[in-house]
PAMI-759344 format. One record per atom (N, C-alpha, C): residue number from 1; residue in one letter; atom name; x, y, z. Coordinates in steps of 0.2 Angstrom, whole numbers, plus 5000, padded with zeros to 4 digits. Each point is the difference from the previous one (the first is absolute). Last residue first. Layout:
BEGIN
{n: NUM | res: A | atom: CA | c1: X | c2: Y | c3: Z};
...
END
This chain:
BEGIN
{n: 88 | res: R | atom: N | c1: 4976 | c2: 4960 | c3: 5037};
{n: 88 | res: R | atom: CA | c1: 5003 | c2: 4999 | c3: 5004};
{n: 88 | res: R | atom: C | c1: 5005 | c2: 4995 | c3: 5004};
{n: 87 | res: W | atom: N | c1: 4984 | c2: 5003 | c3: 4983};
{n: 87 | res: W | atom: CA | c1: 5006 | c2: 4996 | c3: 4997};
{n: 87 | res: W | atom: C | c1: 5006 | c2: 5003 | c3: 5005};
{n: 86 | res: A | atom: N | c1: 4976 | c2: 5004 | c3: 5000};
{n: 86 | res: A | atom: CA | c1: 4999 | c2: 4993 | c3: 5000};
{n: 86 | res: A | atom: C | c1: 5010 | c2: 5000 | c3: 4999};
{n: 85 | res: S | atom: N | c1: 4992 | c2: 5022 | c3: 5000};
{n: 85 | res: S | atom: CA | c1: 4999 | c2: 4996 | c3: 5006};
{n: 85 | res: S | atom: C | c1: 5001 | c2: 4993 | c3: 5002};
{n: 84 | res: M | atom: N | c1: 4998 | c2: 5018 | c3: 4981};
{n: 84 | res: M | atom: CA | c1: 5006 | c2: 4995 | c3: 5000};
{n: 84 | res: M | atom: C | c1: 5001 | c2: 4996 | c3: 5007};
{n: 83 | res: A | atom: N | c1: 4982 | c2: 5018 | c3: 4992};
{n: 83 | res: A | atom: CA | c1: 5002 | c2: 4994 | c3: 4997};
{n: 83 | res: A | atom: C | c1: 5005 | c2: 4995 | c3: 5000};
{n: 82 | res: E | atom: N | c1: 4997 | c2: 5016 | c3: 5016};
{n: 82 | res: E | atom: CA | c1: 4994 | c2: 4996 | c3: 5002};
{n: 82 | res: E | atom: C | c1: 5001 | c2: 4997 | c3: 4992};
{n: 81 | res: T | atom: N | c1: 5017 | c2: 5016 | c3: 5002};
{n: 81 | res: T | atom: CA | c1: 5001 | c2: 4995 | c3: 5004};
{n: 81 | res: T | atom: C | c1: 4993 | c2: 4996 | c3: 5001};
{n: 80 | res: L | atom: N | c1: 4998 | c2: 5014 | c3: 4985};
{n: 80 | res: L | atom: CA | c1: 5007 | c2: 4997 | c3: 4997};
{n: 80 | res: L | atom: C | c1: 5001 | c2: 4996 | c3: 5005};
{n: 79 | res: S | atom: N | c1: 4984 | c2: 5017 | c3: 5004};
{n: 79 | res: S | atom: CA | c1: 4999 | c2: 4996 | c3: 4995};
{n: 79 | res: S | atom: C | c1: 5003 | c2: 4994 | c3: 4998};
{n: 78 | res: R | atom: N | c1: 5006 | c2: 5020 | c3: 5016};
{n: 78 | res: R | atom: CA | c1: 4996 | c2: 4994 | c3: 5002};
{n: 78 | res: R | atom: C | c1: 4997 | c2: 4994 | c3: 4994};
{n: 77 | res: R | atom: N | c1: 5017 | c2: 5016 | c3: 4992};
{n: 77 | res: R | atom: CA | c1: 5003 | c2: 4996 | c3: 5004};
{n: 77 | res: R | atom: C | c1: 4995 | c2: 4994 | c3: 5004};
{n: 76 | res: A | atom: N | c1: 4990 | c2: 5018 | c3: 4988};
{n: 76 | res: A | atom: CA | c1: 5004 | c2: 4994 | c3: 4995};
{n: 76 | res: A | atom: C | c1: 5003 | c2: 4996 | c3: 5005};
{n: 75 | res: R | atom: N | c1: 4992 | c2: 5018 | c3: 5011};
{n: 75 | res: R | atom: CA | c1: 4995 | c2: 4996 | c3: 4996};
{n: 75 | res: R | atom: C | c1: 5000 | c2: 4994 | c3: 4997};
{n: 74 | res: F | atom: N | c1: 5015 | c2: 5017 | c3: 5007};
{n: 74 | res: F | atom: CA | c1: 4998 | c2: 4998 | c3: 5005};
{n: 74 | res: F | atom: C | c1: 4993 | c2: 4993 | c3: 4998};
{n: 73 | res: V | atom: N | c1: 5011 | c2: 5014 | c3: 4985};
{n: 73 | res: V | atom: CA | c1: 5005 | c2: 4996 | c3: 5000};
{n: 73 | res: V | atom: C | c1: 4998 | c2: 4995 | c3: 5007};
{n: 72 | res: R | atom: N | c1: 4986 | c2: 5019 | c3: 4994};
{n: 72 | res: R | atom: CA | c1: 5001 | c2: 4996 | c3: 4994};
{n: 72 | res: R | atom: C | c1: 5005 | c2: 4993 | c3: 5002};
{n: 71 | res: G | atom: N | c1: 4997 | c2: 5017 | c3: 5014};
{n: 71 | res: G | atom: CA | c1: 4995 | c2: 4998 | c3: 5001};
{n: 71 | res: G | atom: C | c1: 5000 | c2: 4996 | c3: 4993};
{n: 70 | res: R | atom: N | c1: 5019 | c2: 5013 | c3: 5003};
{n: 70 | res: R | atom: CA | c1: 4998 | c2: 4997 | c3: 5006};
{n: 70 | res: R | atom: C | c1: 4995 | c2: 4996 | c3: 5000};
{n: 69 | res: V | atom: N | c1: 5001 | c2: 5016 | c3: 4981};
{n: 69 | res: V | atom: CA | c1: 5005 | c2: 4993 | c3: 5000};
{n: 69 | res: V | atom: C | c1: 5000 | c2: 4998 | c3: 5007};
{n: 68 | res: A | atom: N | c1: 4987 | c2: 5015 | c3: 5003};
{n: 68 | res: A | atom: CA | c1: 4996 | c2: 4996 | c3: 4993};
{n: 68 | res: A | atom: C | c1: 5006 | c2: 4996 | c3: 4999};
{n: 67 | res: Q | atom: N | c1: 5007 | c2: 5019 | c3: 5015};
{n: 67 | res: Q | atom: CA | c1: 4993 | c2: 4994 | c3: 5002};
{n: 67 | res: Q | atom: C | c1: 4998 | c2: 4994 | c3: 4996};
{n: 66 | res: L | atom: N | c1: 5015 | c2: 5016 | c3: 4991};
{n: 66 | res: L | atom: CA | c1: 5003 | c2: 4996 | c3: 5004};
{n: 66 | res: L | atom: C | c1: 4996 | c2: 4996 | c3: 5003};
{n: 65 | res: S | atom: N | c1: 4991 | c2: 5010 | c3: 4977};
{n: 65 | res: S | atom: CA | c1: 5003 | c2: 5003 | c3: 5008};
{n: 65 | res: S | atom: C | c1: 5005 | c2: 4995 | c3: 5003};
{n: 64 | res: I | atom: N | c1: 4999 | c2: 5002 | c3: 4973};
{n: 64 | res: I | atom: CA | c1: 4995 | c2: 4995 | c3: 5004};
{n: 64 | res: I | atom: C | c1: 5004 | c2: 5006 | c3: 5008};
{n: 63 | res: G | atom: N | c1: 5012 | c2: 4996 | c3: 4977};
{n: 63 | res: G | atom: CA | c1: 4994 | c2: 5004 | c3: 5000};
{n: 63 | res: G | atom: C | c1: 4995 | c2: 4999 | c3: 5004};
{n: 62 | res: V | atom: N | c1: 5021 | c2: 4984 | c3: 4997};
{n: 62 | res: V | atom: CA | c1: 4993 | c2: 5001 | c3: 4997};
{n: 62 | res: V | atom: C | c1: 4995 | c2: 5005 | c3: 4999};
{n: 61 | res: T | atom: N | c1: 5021 | c2: 5001 | c3: 5009};
{n: 61 | res: T | atom: CA | c1: 5000 | c2: 4999 | c3: 4993};
{n: 61 | res: T | atom: C | c1: 4993 | c2: 4997 | c3: 4998};
{n: 60 | res: D | atom: N | c1: 5005 | c2: 5011 | c3: 5021};
{n: 60 | res: D | atom: CA | c1: 5003 | c2: 5004 | c3: 4994};
{n: 60 | res: D | atom: C | c1: 4996 | c2: 4997 | c3: 4993};
{n: 59 | res: A | atom: N | c1: 4996 | c2: 4988 | c3: 5017};
{n: 59 | res: A | atom: CA | c1: 4995 | c2: 5004 | c3: 5000};
{n: 59 | res: A | atom: C | c1: 5003 | c2: 5004 | c3: 4994};
{n: 58 | res: I | atom: N | c1: 5016 | c2: 4983 | c3: 5009};
{n: 58 | res: I | atom: CA | c1: 4992 | c2: 4998 | c3: 4994};
{n: 58 | res: I | atom: C | c1: 4995 | c2: 5007 | c3: 5000};
{n: 57 | res: S | atom: N | c1: 5021 | c2: 5005 | c3: 5012};
{n: 57 | res: S | atom: CA | c1: 4999 | c2: 4999 | c3: 4993};
{n: 57 | res: S | atom: C | c1: 4997 | c2: 4998 | c3: 4997};
{n: 56 | res: E | atom: N | c1: 4995 | c2: 5002 | c3: 5023};
{n: 56 | res: E | atom: CA | c1: 5001 | c2: 5004 | c3: 4996};
{n: 56 | res: E | atom: C | c1: 5000 | c2: 5000 | c3: 4993};
{n: 55 | res: Y | atom: N | c1: 5003 | c2: 4981 | c3: 5013};
{n: 55 | res: Y | atom: CA | c1: 4992 | c2: 5003 | c3: 4999};
{n: 55 | res: Y | atom: C | c1: 4998 | c2: 5006 | c3: 4996};
{n: 54 | res: S | atom: N | c1: 5023 | c2: 4985 | c3: 4996};
{n: 54 | res: S | atom: CA | c1: 4997 | c2: 5006 | c3: 5006};
{n: 54 | res: S | atom: C | c1: 4993 | c2: 5000 | c3: 4998};
{n: 53 | res: L | atom: N | c1: 5012 | c2: 4981 | c3: 4987};
{n: 53 | res: L | atom: CA | c1: 4999 | c2: 5007 | c3: 4999};
{n: 53 | res: L | atom: C | c1: 4998 | c2: 5001 | c3: 5008};
{n: 52 | res: G | atom: N | c1: 5006 | c2: 4978 | c3: 4992};
{n: 52 | res: G | atom: CA | c1: 5005 | c2: 5005 | c3: 5005};
{n: 52 | res: G | atom: C | c1: 4996 | c2: 5005 | c3: 5000};
{n: 51 | res: Q | atom: N | c1: 4996 | c2: 4982 | c3: 4983};
{n: 51 | res: Q | atom: CA | c1: 5005 | c2: 5005 | c3: 4999};
{n: 51 | res: Q | atom: C | c1: 5004 | c2: 5005 | c3: 5006};
{n: 50 | res: M | atom: N | c1: 4983 | c2: 4982 | c3: 5002};
{n: 50 | res: M | atom: CA | c1: 5003 | c2: 4996 | c3: 4997};
{n: 50 | res: M | atom: C | c1: 5007 | c2: 5006 | c3: 4998};
{n: 49 | res: E | atom: N | c1: 4983 | c2: 5009 | c3: 5016};
{n: 49 | res: E | atom: CA | c1: 5001 | c2: 4991 | c3: 5002};
{n: 49 | res: E | atom: C | c1: 5007 | c2: 4998 | c3: 4995};
{n: 48 | res: R | atom: N | c1: 4989 | c2: 5022 | c3: 4994};
{n: 48 | res: R | atom: CA | c1: 5001 | c2: 4997 | c3: 5006};
{n: 48 | res: R | atom: C | c1: 5005 | c2: 4995 | c3: 5002};
{n: 47 | res: L | atom: N | c1: 4990 | c2: 4999 | c3: 4979};
{n: 47 | res: L | atom: CA | c1: 5005 | c2: 5009 | c3: 5002};
{n: 47 | res: L | atom: C | c1: 5000 | c2: 5001 | c3: 5006};
{n: 46 | res: V | atom: N | c1: 4984 | c2: 4984 | c3: 4994};
{n: 46 | res: V | atom: CA | c1: 5007 | c2: 4997 | c3: 4998};
{n: 46 | res: V | atom: C | c1: 5006 | c2: 5007 | c3: 5000};
{n: 45 | res: W | atom: N | c1: 4978 | c2: 5003 | c3: 5010};
{n: 45 | res: W | atom: CA | c1: 5004 | c2: 4994 | c3: 5002};
{n: 45 | res: W | atom: C | c1: 5005 | c2: 4999 | c3: 4999};
{n: 44 | res: C | atom: N | c1: 4988 | c2: 5015 | c3: 4989};
{n: 44 | res: C | atom: CA | c1: 5002 | c2: 5002 | c3: 5007};
{n: 44 | res: C | atom: C | c1: 5003 | c2: 4997 | c3: 5004};
{n: 43 | res: V | atom: N | c1: 4989 | c2: 4992 | c3: 4980};
{n: 43 | res: V | atom: CA | c1: 5005 | c2: 5006 | c3: 4997};
{n: 43 | res: V | atom: C | c1: 5005 | c2: 5002 | c3: 5007};
{n: 42 | res: R | atom: N | c1: 4981 | c2: 4987 | c3: 5004};
{n: 42 | res: R | atom: CA | c1: 5004 | c2: 4995 | c3: 4995};
{n: 42 | res: R | atom: C | c1: 5005 | c2: 5006 | c3: 4999};
{n: 41 | res: Q | atom: N | c1: 4981 | c2: 5009 | c3: 5007};
{n: 41 | res: Q | atom: CA | c1: 5004 | c2: 4996 | c3: 5004};
{n: 41 | res: Q | atom: C | c1: 5004 | c2: 4994 | c3: 4999};
{n: 40 | res: E | atom: N | c1: 4987 | c2: 5011 | c3: 4983};
{n: 40 | res: E | atom: CA | c1: 5004 | c2: 5007 | c3: 5006};
{n: 40 | res: E | atom: C | c1: 5005 | c2: 4997 | c3: 5006};
{n: 39 | res: P | atom: N | c1: 4985 | c2: 4986 | c3: 4983};
{n: 39 | res: P | atom: CA | c1: 5008 | c2: 5002 | c3: 4998};
{n: 39 | res: P | atom: C | c1: 5005 | c2: 5005 | c3: 5004};
{n: 38 | res: S | atom: N | c1: 4984 | c2: 4984 | c3: 5013};
{n: 38 | res: S | atom: CA | c1: 4997 | c2: 5006 | c3: 4993};
{n: 38 | res: S | atom: C | c1: 5007 | c2: 4999 | c3: 4998};
{n: 37 | res: L | atom: N | c1: 4998 | c2: 4976 | c3: 5011};
{n: 37 | res: L | atom: CA | c1: 5001 | c2: 5006 | c3: 5000};
{n: 37 | res: L | atom: C | c1: 5001 | c2: 5006 | c3: 4994};
{n: 36 | res: D | atom: N | c1: 5002 | c2: 4976 | c3: 4998};
{n: 36 | res: D | atom: CA | c1: 4991 | c2: 5002 | c3: 5001};
{n: 36 | res: D | atom: C | c1: 5003 | c2: 5008 | c3: 5002};
{n: 35 | res: A | atom: N | c1: 5019 | c2: 4989 | c3: 4992};
{n: 35 | res: A | atom: CA | c1: 4993 | c2: 5002 | c3: 4995};
{n: 35 | res: A | atom: C | c1: 4995 | c2: 5002 | c3: 5003};
{n: 34 | res: M | atom: N | c1: 5016 | c2: 4991 | c3: 5016};
{n: 34 | res: M | atom: CA | c1: 5002 | c2: 5006 | c3: 4997};
{n: 34 | res: M | atom: C | c1: 4995 | c2: 5004 | c3: 4995};
{n: 33 | res: A | atom: N | c1: 4997 | c2: 4978 | c3: 5005};
{n: 33 | res: A | atom: CA | c1: 4997 | c2: 5005 | c3: 5007};
{n: 33 | res: A | atom: C | c1: 5002 | c2: 5008 | c3: 4999};
{n: 32 | res: R | atom: N | c1: 5009 | c2: 4982 | c3: 4985};
{n: 32 | res: R | atom: CA | c1: 4992 | c2: 5000 | c3: 4998};
{n: 32 | res: R | atom: C | c1: 4997 | c2: 5005 | c3: 5009};
{n: 31 | res: A | atom: N | c1: 5024 | c2: 4995 | c3: 4997};
{n: 31 | res: A | atom: CA | c1: 4996 | c2: 5003 | c3: 4994};
{n: 31 | res: A | atom: C | c1: 4993 | c2: 5001 | c3: 5001};
{n: 30 | res: L | atom: N | c1: 5010 | c2: 4987 | c3: 5015};
{n: 30 | res: L | atom: CA | c1: 5000 | c2: 5007 | c3: 5002};
{n: 30 | res: L | atom: C | c1: 5000 | c2: 5006 | c3: 4995};
{n: 29 | res: A | atom: N | c1: 4999 | c2: 4975 | c3: 4997};
{n: 29 | res: A | atom: CA | c1: 4994 | c2: 5004 | c3: 5007};
{n: 29 | res: A | atom: C | c1: 4999 | c2: 5008 | c3: 5001};
{n: 28 | res: D | atom: N | c1: 5018 | c2: 4985 | c3: 4985};
{n: 28 | res: D | atom: CA | c1: 4993 | c2: 5002 | c3: 4999};
{n: 28 | res: D | atom: C | c1: 4995 | c2: 5005 | c3: 5003};
{n: 27 | res: A | atom: N | c1: 5020 | c2: 4993 | c3: 5010};
{n: 27 | res: A | atom: CA | c1: 5001 | c2: 5008 | c3: 4998};
{n: 27 | res: A | atom: C | c1: 4993 | c2: 4998 | c3: 4994};
{n: 26 | res: A | atom: N | c1: 5001 | c2: 4981 | c3: 5012};
{n: 26 | res: A | atom: CA | c1: 5000 | c2: 5007 | c3: 5004};
{n: 26 | res: A | atom: C | c1: 4998 | c2: 5007 | c3: 4998};
{n: 25 | res: A | atom: N | c1: 5004 | c2: 4978 | c3: 4988};
{n: 25 | res: A | atom: CA | c1: 4994 | c2: 5002 | c3: 5003};
{n: 25 | res: A | atom: C | c1: 4998 | c2: 5005 | c3: 5003};
{n: 24 | res: R | atom: N | c1: 5023 | c2: 4995 | c3: 4996};
{n: 24 | res: R | atom: CA | c1: 4995 | c2: 5002 | c3: 4995};
{n: 24 | res: R | atom: C | c1: 4994 | c2: 5001 | c3: 5001};
{n: 23 | res: S | atom: N | c1: 5013 | c2: 4992 | c3: 5016};
{n: 23 | res: S | atom: CA | c1: 5002 | c2: 5007 | c3: 4999};
{n: 23 | res: S | atom: C | c1: 4994 | c2: 5001 | c3: 4994};
{n: 22 | res: E | atom: N | c1: 4998 | c2: 4978 | c3: 5003};
{n: 22 | res: E | atom: CA | c1: 4999 | c2: 5006 | c3: 5005};
{n: 22 | res: E | atom: C | c1: 5002 | c2: 5005 | c3: 4999};
{n: 21 | res: V | atom: N | c1: 5009 | c2: 4986 | c3: 4987};
{n: 21 | res: V | atom: CA | c1: 4994 | c2: 4998 | c3: 4999};
{n: 21 | res: V | atom: C | c1: 4996 | c2: 5005 | c3: 5004};
{n: 20 | res: A | atom: N | c1: 5023 | c2: 4995 | c3: 5004};
{n: 20 | res: A | atom: CA | c1: 4999 | c2: 5007 | c3: 4994};
{n: 20 | res: A | atom: C | c1: 4991 | c2: 5000 | c3: 4999};
{n: 19 | res: R | atom: N | c1: 5005 | c2: 4985 | c3: 5017};
{n: 19 | res: R | atom: CA | c1: 5003 | c2: 5008 | c3: 5002};
{n: 19 | res: R | atom: C | c1: 4999 | c2: 5004 | c3: 4993};
{n: 18 | res: A | atom: N | c1: 5001 | c2: 4978 | c3: 4998};
{n: 18 | res: A | atom: CA | c1: 4993 | c2: 5000 | c3: 5002};
{n: 18 | res: A | atom: C | c1: 5003 | c2: 5007 | c3: 5001};
{n: 17 | res: P | atom: N | c1: 5016 | c2: 4990 | c3: 4990};
{n: 17 | res: P | atom: CA | c1: 4995 | c2: 5003 | c3: 4996};
{n: 17 | res: P | atom: C | c1: 4992 | c2: 5001 | c3: 5003};
{n: 16 | res: S | atom: N | c1: 5019 | c2: 4996 | c3: 5012};
{n: 16 | res: S | atom: CA | c1: 5001 | c2: 5005 | c3: 4999};
{n: 16 | res: S | atom: C | c1: 4994 | c2: 5002 | c3: 4994};
{n: 15 | res: A | atom: N | c1: 5001 | c2: 4982 | c3: 5014};
{n: 15 | res: A | atom: CA | c1: 4999 | c2: 5004 | c3: 5005};
{n: 15 | res: A | atom: C | c1: 4999 | c2: 5007 | c3: 4994};
{n: 14 | res: Q | atom: N | c1: 5007 | c2: 4978 | c3: 4992};
{n: 14 | res: Q | atom: CA | c1: 4994 | c2: 4998 | c3: 5002};
{n: 14 | res: Q | atom: C | c1: 4999 | c2: 5009 | c3: 5002};
{n: 13 | res: H | atom: N | c1: 5021 | c2: 4993 | c3: 4998};
{n: 13 | res: H | atom: CA | c1: 4997 | c2: 5003 | c3: 4991};
{n: 13 | res: H | atom: C | c1: 4993 | c2: 4999 | c3: 5002};
{n: 12 | res: D | atom: N | c1: 5021 | c2: 5006 | c3: 5017};
{n: 12 | res: D | atom: CA | c1: 4995 | c2: 4996 | c3: 4999};
{n: 12 | res: D | atom: C | c1: 4996 | c2: 5002 | c3: 4994};
{n: 11 | res: P | atom: N | c1: 5026 | c2: 4999 | c3: 5003};
{n: 11 | res: P | atom: CA | c1: 4995 | c2: 5001 | c3: 4999};
{n: 11 | res: P | atom: C | c1: 4992 | c2: 4997 | c3: 5000};
{n: 10 | res: A | atom: N | c1: 5023 | c2: 4990 | c3: 5013};
{n: 10 | res: A | atom: CA | c1: 4997 | c2: 4999 | c3: 4993};
{n: 10 | res: A | atom: C | c1: 4995 | c2: 5006 | c3: 5000};
{n: 9 | res: A | atom: N | c1: 5022 | c2: 5004 | c3: 5016};
{n: 9 | res: A | atom: CA | c1: 4993 | c2: 4995 | c3: 5000};
{n: 9 | res: A | atom: C | c1: 4997 | c2: 5003 | c3: 4993};
{n: 8 | res: Q | atom: N | c1: 5025 | c2: 4999 | c3: 5006};
{n: 8 | res: Q | atom: CA | c1: 4997 | c2: 5004 | c3: 5002};
{n: 8 | res: Q | atom: C | c1: 4991 | c2: 4995 | c3: 4997};
{n: 7 | res: E | atom: N | c1: 5027 | c2: 4997 | c3: 5012};
{n: 7 | res: E | atom: CA | c1: 4994 | c2: 4997 | c3: 4995};
{n: 7 | res: E | atom: C | c1: 4993 | c2: 5004 | c3: 5000};
{n: 6 | res: P | atom: N | c1: 5028 | c2: 5006 | c3: 5004};
{n: 6 | res: P | atom: CA | c1: 4993 | c2: 5000 | c3: 5003};
{n: 6 | res: P | atom: C | c1: 4996 | c2: 4998 | c3: 4996};
{n: 5 | res: V | atom: N | c1: 5027 | c2: 4994 | c3: 5000};
{n: 5 | res: V | atom: CA | c1: 4995 | c2: 5004 | c3: 4996};
{n: 5 | res: V | atom: C | c1: 4993 | c2: 4999 | c3: 5004};
{n: 4 | res: A | atom: N | c1: 5018 | c2: 4989 | c3: 5004};
{n: 4 | res: A | atom: CA | c1: 5001 | c2: 5006 | c3: 5005};
{n: 4 | res: A | atom: C | c1: 4995 | c2: 5005 | c3: 4995};
{n: 3 | res: D | atom: N | c1: 5003 | c2: 4976 | c3: 4996};
{n: 3 | res: D | atom: CA | c1: 4999 | c2: 5002 | c3: 5005};
{n: 3 | res: D | atom: C | c1: 4999 | c2: 5007 | c3: 5003};
{n: 2 | res: L | atom: N | c1: 5011 | c2: 4994 | c3: 4982};
{n: 2 | res: L | atom: CA | c1: 4992 | c2: 5000 | c3: 4996};
{n: 2 | res: L | atom: C | c1: 4998 | c2: 4999 | c3: 5008};
{n: 1 | res: A | atom: N | c1: 5023 | c2: 4998 | c3: 5003};
{n: 1 | res: A | atom: CA | c1: 5000 | c2: 5006 | c3: 4996};
{n: 1 | res: A | atom: C | c1: 4992 | c2: 5000 | c3: 4999};
END
């Protein structure tokens, strides 16, 4: 009867803490990169990428032109991509 119970692999306790440390380091790097954005870029990026707002909604919410929103999100993405390139 016990032979019918599948054997489960033992959890890898070494890999899990290492992954947690790496994830924390990446999150810290992202927080630093976000802090380096201008406040205007950060607001537009967060509204677009984290809140899922359309460019039009961001323009209305922030009170700027659609073109300005697109430029700020573009520059924020470029800065974050460069800052996080080591984590790819």
